[in-house]
Residue frames as qw, qx, qy, qz and C-alpha x, y, z in Angstrom:
[[0.265, 0.081, 0.276, 0.920, -27.55, -43.29, -4.82],
 [0.206, 0.538, 0.421, -0.701, -29.92, -40.35, -4.43],
 [0.444, 0.541, 0.651, 0.293, -32.31, -39.53, -7.27],
 [0.143, 0.930, 0.216, 0.260, -32.38, -35.73, -6.97],
 [0.603, -0.150, -0.137, 0.772, -29.86, -32.97, -6.27],
 [0.024, -0.890, -0.179, 0.419, -29.58, -29.23, -5.73],
 [0.580, 0.242, 0.355, 0.692, -28.41, -27.14, -8.69],
 [0.018, -0.652, -0.081, 0.754, -27.91, -23.44, -9.46],
 [0.443, 0.373, 0.708, 0.403, -29.76, -22.75, -12.69],
 [0.169, 0.183, -0.192, -0.949, -30.82, -20.18, -15.20],
 [0.277, 0.351, 0.882, -0.148, -34.50, -21.02, -15.20],
 [0.335, 0.817, 0.462, -0.079, -35.94, -18.08, -17.13],
 [0.511, 0.453, 0.194, 0.705, -34.91, -15.46, -19.68],
 [0.219, -0.926, -0.079, -0.298, -34.29, -12.69, -17.13],
 [0.144, 0.654, -0.566, 0.480, -31.63, -11.40, -14.76],
 [0.572, -0.464, 0.508, -0.446, -30.67, -13.69, -11.88],
 [0.429, 0.168, -0.885, -0.061, -30.23, -17.38, -11.06],
 [0.732, -0.356, 0.090, -0.574, -32.22, -19.80, -8.93],
 [0.164, -0.273, 0.931, -0.177, -31.49, -22.78, -6.72],
 [0.773, 0.087, -0.237, -0.582, -33.53, -25.72, -7.95],
 [0.604, -0.218, 0.757, -0.117, -34.04, -29.42, -7.28],
 [0.647, 0.480, -0.405, -0.433, -33.40, -31.57, -10.35],
 [0.998, -0.022, 0.043, -0.030, -32.76, -35.20, -11.20],
 [0.478, -0.574, 0.569, 0.343, -29.21, -36.52, -10.79],
 [0.491, 0.577, -0.447, -0.476, -27.88, -36.90, -14.36],
 [0.951, 0.060, 0.304, -0.009, -27.96, -40.29, -15.99],
 [0.098, -0.672, 0.608, 0.412, -24.76, -41.38, -17.73],
 [0.856, 0.425, -0.167, -0.240, -24.24, -43.22, -20.98],
 [0.973, -0.052, 0.011, 0.223, -21.62, -45.92, -21.69],
 [0.642, 0.330, -0.085, 0.687, -18.85, -43.38, -22.45],
 [0.144, -0.774, 0.015, -0.617, -19.71, -40.86, -19.73],
 [0.462, -0.037, -0.653, 0.599, -18.67, -40.17, -16.15],
 [0.390, -0.818, -0.307, -0.289, -20.72, -38.92, -13.21],
 [0.437, 0.238, -0.439, 0.748, -18.66, -36.63, -10.94],
 [0.421, -0.775, -0.439, 0.169, -19.59, -35.57, -7.41],
 [0.278, 0.760, -0.068, 0.583, -18.62, -31.89, -7.42],
 [0.597, -0.336, -0.416, 0.599, -16.27, -30.93, -4.60],
 [0.110, -0.688, -0.135, 0.705, -15.89, -27.25, -5.44],
 [0.473, 0.616, 0.460, 0.431, -16.77, -25.00, -8.37],
 [0.293, -0.360, -0.023, 0.885, -15.51, -21.53, -9.25],
 [0.338, 0.821, 0.372, -0.270, -17.47, -18.59, -10.62],
 [0.521, 0.108, 0.417, 0.737, -16.32, -17.40, -14.06],
 [0.080, 0.322, -0.059, -0.941, -16.80, -14.04, -15.73],
 [0.267, -0.125, -0.735, -0.611, -19.08, -15.82, -18.20],
 [0.268, -0.480, -0.817, 0.178, -21.33, -16.81, -15.29],
 [0.067, -0.471, -0.279, 0.834, -21.58, -13.12, -14.36],
 [0.189, 0.118, -0.459, -0.860, -22.72, -12.30, -17.90],
 [0.338, -0.295, -0.841, -0.301, -25.38, -15.01, -17.73],
 [0.219, -0.487, -0.657, 0.533, -26.50, -13.87, -14.28],
 [0.033, 0.452, 0.077, -0.888, -26.91, -10.31, -15.58],
 [0.533, 0.549, 0.643, 0.026, -28.63, -11.55, -18.77],
 [0.020, -0.632, 0.263, 0.729, -26.69, -9.28, -21.13],
 [0.623, 0.550, -0.205, -0.516, -26.98, -9.22, -24.91],
 [0.275, 0.408, -0.862, -0.120, -24.53, -12.09, -25.40],
 [0.240, 0.003, 0.900, -0.364, -26.36, -14.28, -22.88],
 [0.594, 0.407, 0.320, -0.616, -29.72, -13.59, -24.48],
 [0.616, 0.547, -0.399, -0.404, -28.41, -14.81, -27.82],
 [0.337, 0.398, -0.852, 0.045, -26.63, -17.91, -26.49],
 [0.134, -0.077, 0.873, -0.463, -28.30, -19.33, -23.37],
 [0.540, -0.216, -0.583, -0.568, -31.38, -21.54, -23.63],
 [0.319, -0.235, 0.667, -0.631, -33.00, -21.77, -20.15],
 [0.608, -0.749, 0.242, -0.104, -33.40, -23.86, -18.14],
 [0.776, 0.381, -0.403, 0.303, -29.73, -24.80, -17.75],
 [0.722, -0.648, -0.027, 0.243, -27.39, -25.44, -14.82],
 [0.279, 0.898, -0.311, 0.138, -24.35, -23.15, -14.93],
 [0.610, -0.649, 0.451, 0.048, -20.75, -23.86, -13.89],
 [0.867, 0.464, -0.159, 0.088, -17.74, -24.85, -15.99],
 [0.255, 0.603, -0.622, 0.429, -14.84, -24.50, -13.51],
 [0.814, -0.426, 0.124, -0.375, -14.74, -27.34, -10.97],
 [0.290, 0.350, -0.886, 0.094, -13.11, -30.36, -9.44],
 [0.777, -0.247, 0.196, -0.545, -14.58, -33.40, -7.78],
 [0.337, -0.282, 0.897, -0.045, -14.57, -37.15, -7.30],
 [0.435, 0.066, -0.722, -0.535, -15.74, -39.73, -9.81],
 [0.640, -0.111, 0.452, -0.611, -18.99, -41.23, -8.51],
 [0.766, 0.134, 0.629, 0.005, -19.52, -43.81, -11.24],
 [0.032, 0.460, -0.590, -0.663, -18.52, -44.50, -14.85],
 [0.782, 0.342, -0.099, -0.512, -20.20, -45.82, -17.97],
 [0.953, -0.042, 0.301, -0.007, -19.73, -49.41, -19.09],
 [0.794, 0.508, 0.013, 0.334, -17.16, -48.53, -21.76],
 [0.025, -0.922, 0.284, -0.261, -15.02, -46.21, -19.60],
 [0.917, -0.070, -0.238, 0.314, -11.57, -47.54, -18.68],
 [0.434, 0.515, -0.245, 0.697, -9.35, -44.49, -18.12],
 [0.189, -0.406, 0.429, -0.784, -10.93, -43.43, -14.81],
 [0.458, -0.294, -0.838, 0.036, -12.59, -45.27, -11.94],
 [0.463, -0.791, -0.290, -0.274, -14.88, -44.37, -9.06],
 [0.680, -0.639, -0.083, 0.349, -12.99, -42.40, -6.42],
 [0.590, 0.209, 0.142, 0.767, -10.59, -40.63, -8.81],
 [0.107, -0.755, -0.182, 0.620, -10.03, -36.93, -8.10],
 [0.472, 0.349, 0.553, 0.591, -10.68, -35.10, -11.37],
 [0.205, 0.577, 0.054, -0.789, -11.39, -31.90, -13.23],
 [0.604, 0.422, 0.648, 0.194, -12.47, -31.68, -16.87],
 [0.069, -0.088, 0.400, 0.910, -12.15, -29.82, -20.15],
 [0.343, 0.495, 0.621, -0.502, -15.67, -28.42, -20.44],
 [0.432, 0.538, -0.324, -0.648, -15.44, -27.63, -24.16],
 [0.705, 0.089, 0.703, -0.021, -16.86, -30.68, -25.94],
 [0.195, 0.498, -0.524, -0.663, -15.70, -31.01, -29.53],
 [0.849, 0.265, 0.043, -0.454, -17.37, -33.06, -32.26],
 [0.640, -0.323, 0.667, 0.205, -14.26, -34.95, -33.43],
 [0.629, 0.321, 0.639, 0.304, -15.15, -34.88, -37.13],
 [0.297, 0.937, 0.130, -0.131, -15.20, -31.27, -38.41],
 [0.632, 0.666, -0.178, 0.354, -12.32, -29.73, -40.39],
 [0.104, -0.786, 0.440, -0.422, -10.69, -28.19, -37.30],
 [0.814, -0.387, 0.388, -0.193, -10.95, -31.37, -35.24],
 [0.940, 0.287, 0.078, 0.164, -9.35, -33.36, -38.08],
 [0.466, 0.711, -0.256, 0.460, -6.45, -30.87, -38.09],
 [0.617, -0.177, -0.523, 0.561, -5.82, -31.22, -34.36],
 [0.002, -0.220, 0.136, -0.966, -7.50, -27.89, -33.55],
 [0.306, -0.486, -0.818, -0.049, -10.34, -29.26, -31.42],
 [0.186, -0.455, -0.440, 0.751, -10.41, -26.12, -29.26],
 [0.256, 0.375, -0.108, -0.884, -11.91, -24.24, -32.22],
 [0.217, 0.247, 0.933, 0.150, -14.24, -27.04, -33.31],
 [0.196, -0.190, -0.408, -0.871, -17.05, -25.85, -35.62],
 [0.607, -0.435, -0.529, -0.404, -19.63, -27.68, -33.50],
 [0.286, 0.147, -0.678, 0.661, -18.22, -26.91, -30.05],
 [0.548, -0.662, -0.360, -0.363, -20.55, -27.20, -27.06],
 [0.146, 0.425, -0.579, 0.680, -19.68, -25.97, -23.57],
 [0.520, -0.446, -0.718, 0.118, -20.80, -27.76, -20.43],
 [0.277, -0.510, -0.411, 0.703, -22.32, -25.17, -18.10],
 [0.142, 0.372, -0.154, -0.904, -23.40, -22.97, -21.01],
 [0.498, 0.145, -0.557, -0.649, -24.95, -25.16, -23.70],
 [0.745, -0.241, -0.601, -0.160, -25.77, -28.06, -21.38],
 [0.652, -0.738, -0.065, -0.160, -26.02, -28.63, -17.62],
 [0.423, 0.619, -0.494, 0.440, -22.83, -27.85, -15.72],
 [0.594, 0.007, -0.668, 0.448, -21.06, -28.09, -12.39],
 [0.222, -0.291, 0.354, -0.861, -22.99, -25.68, -10.13],
 [0.843, -0.192, -0.211, -0.456, -24.68, -28.80, -8.81],
 [0.710, -0.479, 0.499, -0.132, -24.03, -31.76, -6.54],
 [0.706, -0.015, 0.643, 0.296, -23.25, -33.94, -9.57],
 [0.378, 0.698, -0.255, -0.552, -22.25, -33.31, -13.18],
 [0.881, 0.232, 0.404, 0.080, -22.18, -35.60, -16.22],
 [0.034, 0.789, -0.459, -0.408, -18.97, -35.38, -18.32],
 [0.876, 0.414, -0.238, -0.067, -17.80, -37.31, -21.41],
 [0.871, -0.386, 0.133, 0.272, -15.01, -39.63, -20.29],
 [0.693, 0.383, 0.111, 0.600, -12.71, -38.25, -23.00],
 [0.043, 0.810, -0.015, 0.585, -12.93, -34.81, -21.35],
 [0.732, -0.679, -0.053, 0.010, -12.07, -35.96, -17.82],
 [0.408, 0.654, -0.475, 0.424, -8.66, -34.87, -16.48],
 [0.808, -0.426, -0.354, 0.199, -7.29, -36.86, -13.56],
 [0.076, -0.916, 0.226, -0.324, -5.63, -34.61, -11.00],
 [0.588, 0.252, -0.615, 0.461, -2.28, -35.36, -9.45],
 [0.593, -0.620, -0.483, 0.174, -2.47, -35.69, -5.68],
 [0.482, -0.204, -0.141, 0.840, 0.07, -32.85, -5.35],
 [0.018, -0.374, -0.296, -0.879, -2.35, -30.31, -6.88],
 [0.110, 0.169, 0.618, -0.760, -4.41, -28.55, -4.19],
 [0.214, 0.559, 0.800, -0.047, -8.18, -28.81, -4.40],
 [0.145, 0.832, 0.218, -0.489, -8.70, -25.06, -4.86],
 [0.018, -0.513, 0.580, 0.633, -6.25, -25.08, -7.78],
 [0.223, 0.145, 0.932, 0.246, -8.08, -28.06, -9.28],
 [0.242, 0.701, 0.614, -0.271, -11.24, -25.96, -9.43],
 [0.190, 0.870, -0.032, -0.453, -9.68, -23.27, -11.65],
 [0.545, -0.167, 0.645, 0.508, -7.84, -25.29, -14.29],
 [0.441, 0.693, 0.532, 0.203, -10.27, -24.08, -16.96],
 [0.111, 0.994, 0.012, 0.007, -9.33, -20.37, -16.63],
 [0.483, -0.651, 0.481, 0.333, -5.71, -21.20, -15.78],
 [0.665, 0.187, 0.614, 0.382, -5.61, -23.06, -19.09],
 [0.342, 0.893, 0.257, 0.142, -6.72, -19.89, -20.86],
 [0.206, -0.929, 0.275, 0.137, -3.81, -18.03, -19.26],
 [0.625, -0.341, 0.618, 0.334, -1.29, -20.77, -20.07],
 [0.623, 0.514, 0.521, 0.276, -2.54, -20.98, -23.66],
 [0.196, 0.975, 0.081, 0.068, -2.19, -17.21, -24.08],
 [0.354, -0.820, 0.408, 0.186, 1.26, -16.92, -22.48],
 [0.554, -0.289, 0.717, 0.310, 2.76, -19.92, -24.27],
 [0.672, 0.657, 0.336, -0.061, 1.32, -19.08, -27.70],
 [0.523, 0.779, -0.202, 0.280, 4.74, -17.61, -28.50],
 [0.596, 0.200, -0.488, 0.606, 8.22, -17.13, -27.03],
 [0.470, -0.832, -0.184, -0.230, 8.18, -16.06, -23.38],
 [0.781, -0.413, -0.057, 0.464, 11.56, -16.84, -21.73],
 [0.469, -0.201, 0.121, 0.851, 13.62, -13.66, -21.53],
 [0.093, 0.536, 0.507, 0.669, 10.79, -11.63, -23.06],
 [0.096, 0.110, 0.342, -0.928, 9.18, -8.40, -21.89],
 [0.106, -0.450, -0.858, -0.223, 5.42, -8.77, -21.52],
 [0.256, -0.083, 0.166, -0.949, 2.43, -6.47, -21.12],
 [0.079, -0.414, -0.906, 0.038, -0.74, -7.90, -19.57],
 [0.223, -0.182, -0.070, -0.955, -3.69, -5.59, -20.21],
 [0.715, -0.332, -0.212, -0.577, -6.51, -6.28, -17.76],
 [0.131, 0.298, -0.854, 0.406, -5.94, -7.90, -14.35],
 [0.828, -0.200, -0.009, -0.524, -9.09, -9.90, -13.89],
 [0.830, -0.341, 0.436, -0.063, -8.53, -13.49, -12.70],
 [0.894, 0.320, 0.188, 0.251, -7.13, -14.76, -16.02],
 [0.325, 0.846, -0.216, 0.362, -4.90, -11.70, -16.43],
 [0.461, -0.725, 0.456, -0.232, -3.58, -12.26, -12.91],
 [0.921, -0.088, 0.373, 0.078, -2.91, -15.92, -13.72],
 [0.721, 0.634, 0.008, 0.279, -1.12, -14.86, -16.91],
 [0.042, -0.880, 0.391, -0.265, 1.25, -12.71, -14.84],
 [0.689, -0.478, 0.536, -0.102, 2.17, -15.69, -12.67],
 [0.910, 0.249, 0.306, 0.130, 2.56, -18.00, -15.68],
 [0.499, 0.816, -0.142, 0.253, 4.75, -15.50, -17.57],
 [0.222, -0.796, 0.515, -0.228, 7.05, -15.09, -14.57],
 [0.825, -0.248, 0.503, -0.067, 7.19, -18.85, -13.97],
 [0.851, 0.395, 0.279, 0.205, 8.15, -19.41, -17.61],
 [0.667, -0.150, 0.147, 0.715, 11.03, -16.94, -17.53],
 [0.220, 0.867, 0.254, 0.367, 9.66, -13.59, -18.69],
 [0.499, 0.140, -0.275, 0.810, 12.24, -10.91, -17.90],
 [0.078, 0.111, 0.295, -0.946, 9.77, -8.12, -17.12],
 [0.033, -0.552, -0.809, -0.198, 6.00, -8.18, -16.77],
 [0.128, -0.029, 0.082, -0.988, 4.09, -4.93, -17.09],
 [0.026, -0.508, -0.861, -0.001, 0.39, -4.84, -16.20],
 [0.149, -0.163, -0.054, -0.974, -2.34, -2.24, -16.73],
 [0.290, -0.499, -0.816, 0.005, -5.53, -2.16, -14.67],
 [0.145, -0.557, -0.044, -0.817, -7.91, 0.56, -13.46],
 [0.743, -0.561, -0.270, -0.244, -9.25, -1.36, -10.43],
 [0.124, -0.762, 0.523, -0.361, -7.17, -0.61, -7.32],
 [0.800, -0.315, 0.467, -0.206, -7.71, -4.00, -5.67],
 [0.932, 0.319, 0.139, 0.099, -6.72, -5.83, -8.82],
 [0.379, 0.797, -0.367, 0.295, -3.60, -3.69, -9.22],
 [0.421, -0.627, 0.583, -0.299, -2.56, -4.76, -5.73],
 [0.916, -0.018, 0.389, -0.098, -3.23, -8.39, -6.65],
 [0.744, 0.641, -0.133, 0.130, -1.13, -8.01, -9.81],
 [0.040, 0.763, -0.571, 0.299, 1.85, -7.05, -7.66],
 [0.690, -0.347, 0.578, -0.265, 1.24, -10.08, -5.45],
 [0.927, 0.291, 0.230, -0.047, 1.17, -12.31, -8.55],
 [0.737, -0.207, 0.322, 0.557, 4.62, -11.06, -9.57],
 [0.434, 0.820, 0.217, 0.304, 4.13, -8.13, -11.97],
 [0.597, -0.062, -0.103, 0.793, 7.22, -5.91, -12.08],
 [0.017, 0.098, 0.029, -0.995, 5.35, -2.70, -12.92],
 [0.069, 0.594, 0.801, 0.003, 1.61, -2.14, -12.50],
 [0.054, -0.014, 0.125, 0.991, 0.09, 0.95, -14.09],
 [0.256, 0.617, 0.632, -0.393, -3.29, 2.67, -13.90],
 [0.327, 0.238, 0.518, 0.754, -3.99, 3.77, -17.49],
 [0.078, -0.836, -0.508, -0.192, -6.86, 5.98, -16.31],
 [0.346, -0.922, -0.047, 0.168, -4.48, 8.19, -14.35],
 [0.341, -0.659, 0.487, 0.461, -1.09, 7.93, -16.09],
 [0.604, 0.618, -0.364, -0.348, 0.35, 7.55, -19.57],
 [0.865, -0.231, 0.445, -0.003, 0.94, 3.81, -19.41],
 [0.827, 0.509, 0.096, 0.217, 2.26, 3.55, -22.97],
 [0.219, 0.868, -0.315, 0.315, 4.87, 6.28, -22.40],
 [0.531, -0.644, 0.514, -0.199, 6.04, 4.64, -19.18],
 [0.928, 0.026, 0.366, 0.066, 6.35, 1.23, -20.80],
 [0.676, 0.679, -0.039, 0.284, 8.28, 2.67, -23.74],
 [0.065, -0.863, 0.410, -0.289, 10.59, 4.52, -21.34],
 [0.713, -0.454, 0.518, -0.129, 11.24, 1.32, -19.37],
 [0.873, 0.179, 0.411, 0.191, 12.06, -0.58, -22.58],
 [0.356, -0.416, 0.361, 0.755, 14.39, 2.11, -24.00],
 [0.370, 0.483, -0.175, -0.774, 11.78, 3.12, -26.54],
 [0.079, 0.144, -0.920, -0.354, 11.47, -0.38, -28.00],
 [0.734, -0.116, -0.099, -0.662, 8.18, -1.59, -26.53],
 [0.661, -0.270, 0.655, -0.246, 7.28, -5.02, -25.18],
 [0.010, 0.229, -0.905, -0.358, 7.95, -8.31, -26.93],
 [0.186, -0.329, -0.903, -0.206, 4.48, -9.68, -26.19],
 [0.402, -0.165, 0.127, -0.892, 1.06, -8.17, -25.56],
 [0.155, -0.249, -0.953, 0.071, -1.26, -10.49, -23.60],
 [0.300, -0.209, -0.080, -0.927, -4.68, -8.83, -23.90],
 [0.177, -0.242, -0.926, 0.228, -7.10, -9.96, -21.21],
 [0.113, 0.277, 0.396, -0.868, -9.46, -7.00, -20.77],
 [0.234, 0.562, 0.751, 0.256, -11.66, -6.83, -23.86],
 [0.036, -0.848, -0.235, 0.473, -11.56, -3.07, -23.34],
 [0.612, 0.726, 0.179, 0.259, -11.16, -1.06, -26.56],
 [0.012, -0.952, 0.271, -0.143, -8.86, 1.57, -25.02],
 [0.653, -0.530, 0.535, 0.074, -6.68, -1.06, -23.35],
 [0.833, 0.274, 0.413, 0.244, -6.36, -2.96, -26.63],
 [0.421, 0.870, 0.012, 0.256, -5.32, 0.21, -28.48],
 [0.271, -0.868, 0.405, -0.096, -2.78, 1.06, -25.78],
 [0.830, -0.246, 0.486, 0.123, -1.44, -2.48, -25.88],
 [0.762, 0.499, 0.259, 0.320, -0.71, -2.27, -29.59],
 [0.148, 0.946, -0.165, 0.239, 0.97, 1.12, -29.11],
 [0.478, -0.720, 0.497, -0.079, 3.24, -0.44, -26.46],
 [0.935, 0.069, 0.328, 0.116, 4.08, -3.49, -28.61],
 [0.265, -0.599, 0.504, 0.562, 7.50, -3.50, -30.27],
 [0.604, 0.540, -0.392, -0.436, 8.04, -3.92, -33.99],
 [0.499, 0.282, -0.818, -0.056, 8.10, -7.64, -34.69],
 [0.249, -0.150, 0.768, -0.570, 6.30, -8.45, -31.43],
 [0.270, -0.279, -0.872, -0.297, 3.28, -10.68, -30.92],
 [0.420, -0.158, 0.247, -0.859, -0.18, -9.77, -29.66],
 [0.237, -0.185, -0.953, -0.034, -2.15, -12.64, -28.13],
 [0.361, -0.200, 0.027, -0.911, -5.76, -11.57, -27.64],
 [0.179, -0.231, -0.946, 0.142, -8.01, -13.41, -25.18],
 [0.145, 0.364, 0.461, -0.796, -10.30, -10.63, -23.88],
 [0.195, 0.511, 0.775, 0.319, -13.74, -10.36, -25.50],
 [0.042, 0.067, 0.018, -0.997, -14.77, -6.81, -26.52],
 [0.283, 0.541, 0.727, -0.315, -18.46, -5.96, -26.39],
 [0.378, 0.857, 0.107, -0.334, -18.09, -3.50, -29.27],
 [0.769, 0.538, 0.014, 0.344, -16.04, -3.01, -32.43],
 [0.554, -0.670, 0.116, 0.481, -12.45, -1.95, -31.69],
 [0.511, 0.853, -0.084, 0.066, -10.84, 0.55, -34.07],
 [0.753, -0.397, 0.253, 0.459, -7.12, -0.14, -34.62],
 [0.220, 0.843, -0.354, -0.340, -4.41, 1.72, -36.51],
 [0.959, 0.106, 0.250, 0.082, -3.64, -1.32, -38.67],
 [0.592, 0.735, -0.175, 0.278, -1.03, 0.51, -40.73],
 [0.077, 0.749, -0.487, 0.442, 1.18, 1.78, -37.91],
 [0.539, -0.473, 0.560, -0.416, 0.42, -0.71, -35.13],
 [0.884, 0.025, 0.456, -0.096, 0.18, -3.98, -37.05],
 [0.813, 0.558, 0.092, 0.140, 1.34, -3.87, -40.68],
 [0.324, 0.821, -0.346, 0.319, 4.33, -1.52, -40.42],
 [0.471, -0.631, 0.557, -0.264, 5.29, -3.15, -37.12],
 [0.530, 0.267, -0.795, -0.125, 5.28, -6.61, -38.67],
 [0.439, -0.278, 0.623, -0.585, 3.27, -7.71, -35.63],
 [0.313, -0.103, -0.929, -0.168, 1.95, -11.23, -35.17],
 [0.487, -0.169, 0.242, -0.822, -1.66, -11.09, -33.97],
 [0.259, -0.049, -0.964, -0.033, -3.24, -14.21, -32.46],
 [0.648, -0.363, -0.070, -0.665, -6.80, -14.90, -31.41],
 [0.117, 0.181, -0.919, 0.330, -6.76, -17.12, -28.32],
 [0.708, -0.235, -0.143, -0.651, -9.79, -19.26, -27.49],
 [0.937, -0.288, -0.018, -0.196, -10.06, -21.77, -24.68],
 [0.483, -0.592, 0.637, 0.104, -7.32, -24.32, -24.17],
 [0.494, 0.421, -0.693, -0.313, -5.53, -26.54, -26.64],
 [0.892, -0.184, 0.263, -0.320, -6.85, -30.07, -26.20],
 [0.644, -0.739, -0.195, 0.010, -4.90, -31.37, -24.45],
 [0.620, 0.362, -0.234, 0.656, -1.48, -29.79, -24.85],
 [0.139, -0.655, 0.180, -0.720, -2.42, -26.89, -22.56],
 [0.820, -0.503, -0.023, -0.272, -3.61, -29.29, -19.84],
 [0.899, 0.003, -0.187, 0.397, -0.26, -31.09, -19.91],
 [0.364, 0.506, -0.196, 0.757, 1.62, -27.77, -19.69],
 [0.355, -0.646, 0.147, -0.660, -0.33, -26.33, -16.77],
 [0.920, -0.370, -0.102, -0.081, -0.31, -29.62, -14.86],
 [0.794, 0.163, -0.226, 0.541, 3.47, -29.76, -15.22],
 [0.103, 0.584, -0.194, 0.782, 3.83, -26.18, -13.97],
 [0.638, -0.582, 0.052, -0.501, 1.64, -26.92, -10.95],
 [0.962, -0.197, -0.151, 0.112, 3.36, -30.20, -10.08],
 [0.649, 0.299, -0.233, 0.660, 6.74, -28.46, -10.26],
 [0.392, -0.692, -0.385, 0.469, 5.52, -25.87, -7.76],
 [0.379, 0.131, 0.216, 0.890, 6.23, -23.05, -10.22],
 [0.168, -0.528, -0.358, -0.752, 2.87, -21.28, -9.83],
 [0.112, -0.283, -0.671, 0.676, 1.68, -19.53, -6.69],
 [0.166, -0.451, -0.535, -0.695, -1.97, -18.71, -7.33],
 [0.324, -0.464, -0.721, 0.399, -3.00, -18.30, -3.70],
 [0.018, -0.233, -0.151, 0.960, -3.42, -14.48, -3.91],
 [0.288, -0.176, -0.585, -0.738, -6.41, -15.14, -6.20],
 [0.488, -0.407, -0.763, -0.117, -8.43, -16.88, -3.53],
 [0.137, -0.262, 0.411, -0.862, -10.42, -15.36, -0.75],
 [0.623, -0.047, 0.312, -0.716, -14.09, -16.03, -0.18],
 [0.181, -0.024, -0.966, -0.182, -15.63, -19.49, -0.12],
 [0.521, 0.011, 0.262, -0.813, -19.36, -20.16, 0.15],
 [0.441, 0.222, 0.867, -0.074, -21.93, -22.93, 0.00],
 [0.162, 0.260, 0.677, 0.669, -23.77, -23.02, -3.31],
 [0.099, -0.754, -0.643, -0.088, -26.98, -21.62, -1.84],
 [0.261, -0.792, -0.115, 0.539, -25.15, -18.40, -0.86],
 [0.583, 0.293, 0.422, 0.630, -24.40, -17.58, -4.49],
 [0.100, 0.923, 0.305, 0.213, -26.05, -14.14, -4.42],
 [0.372, -0.890, 0.153, 0.215, -23.43, -12.57, -2.13],
 [0.666, -0.217, 0.491, 0.518, -20.62, -14.22, -4.09],
 [0.450, 0.573, 0.482, 0.488, -21.89, -12.86, -7.41],
 [0.080, -0.982, -0.161, -0.052, -22.31, -9.39, -5.88],
 [0.533, -0.681, 0.296, 0.405, -18.67, -9.33, -4.75],
 [0.591, 0.044, 0.561, 0.578, -17.43, -10.33, -8.18],
 [0.279, 0.780, 0.450, 0.334, -19.66, -7.86, -9.99],
 [0.202, -0.979, -0.008, 0.043, -18.18, -5.11, -7.83],
 [0.591, 0.625, -0.383, 0.336, -14.63, -6.12, -8.68],
 [0.418, -0.719, 0.391, -0.394, -14.02, -6.91, -5.01],
 [0.813, -0.280, 0.508, -0.049, -12.76, -10.50, -5.32],
 [0.056, 0.471, -0.781, -0.407, -10.54, -12.76, -7.37],
 [0.501, -0.045, -0.798, -0.333, -11.85, -16.32, -7.56],
 [0.550, -0.245, 0.445, -0.663, -14.74, -17.35, -5.32],
 [0.225, 0.070, -0.966, -0.109, -15.27, -21.06, -4.69],
 [0.693, -0.167, 0.043, -0.700, -18.75, -22.54, -4.27],
 [0.052, -0.192, 0.968, -0.156, -19.43, -25.86, -2.55],
 [0.615, -0.113, -0.420, -0.658, -22.50, -27.74, -3.85],
 [0.760, -0.207, -0.616, -0.013, -22.06, -30.66, -1.44],
 [0.620, -0.763, -0.169, 0.066, -21.41, -28.57, 1.65],
 [0.072, 0.895, -0.391, 0.202, -18.52, -26.51, 2.97],
 [0.724, 0.177, -0.593, 0.304, -15.33, -28.41, 3.90],
 [0.667, -0.717, -0.195, 0.062, -14.69, -28.82, 7.60]]
């Protein structure tokens, strides 16, 4: 077993990332060492790369990034029984404490003491990553490797879509970044009657159609709310799935929501969002849900079942693949809105 490895790290409090040589992580008795096969770049990684206000308040360099991945178990701690060396796995990268009020209530995904691997501690943009055994998710052989690398964001989409009724429902997805695009596919797979999507980026609008959206609108150039209301006979959509974090998109989403509908909000605004609470929430009798991460581990069971059943075609999301040391070009493509999910290979590109 080698003693050192290559890792992509935030080494200083400034814009950018750096390839570094670090020690291979040691594992404790309840931990698992995973050889990373492929890792995917998340929007959060882009924020950390750019060193925005959120990153400056949260990230403590030096730290290895990466929280979307799959790989093979290299070795396990002495007390680990559920997985063995050679298992193909991914992992829930939110690590809960197990003893706070939320954890005791079965709401571990909103644990008061939550830590995230790849943000608060070293992650998967490396040849190896150390994961608590309780967070390891064994992957069915029928799940393709590139799908295994994006279960973290897919779980966000599944959590959002299935936070309320979906079969036979009309749905509006605001924001067609990778998770919004996944939400379109999940909603259609779970029986949504009509999926509307709003997105200003031309490439992402095209991808939304590929993912199965019935009507894709550019809210910067057309009255999206009016069109949605016209298509729903003036009623509005049953469910708003908010993925953008954009204040205008959120406001439009609530305007397009029917009375008695539900709004499931996953997107993270960077500023305060003014809402007409009287007319768009209270008088509508709307149900408003904050969505964070994935339910541990109900969401993992749901998305695994959807994938094993062949219900989700996520292939339109994937394009570029690169070795880990070519991260700069990959980050540039994503920052320009020119790609869906880009896979990085810490242990070398597949043949």
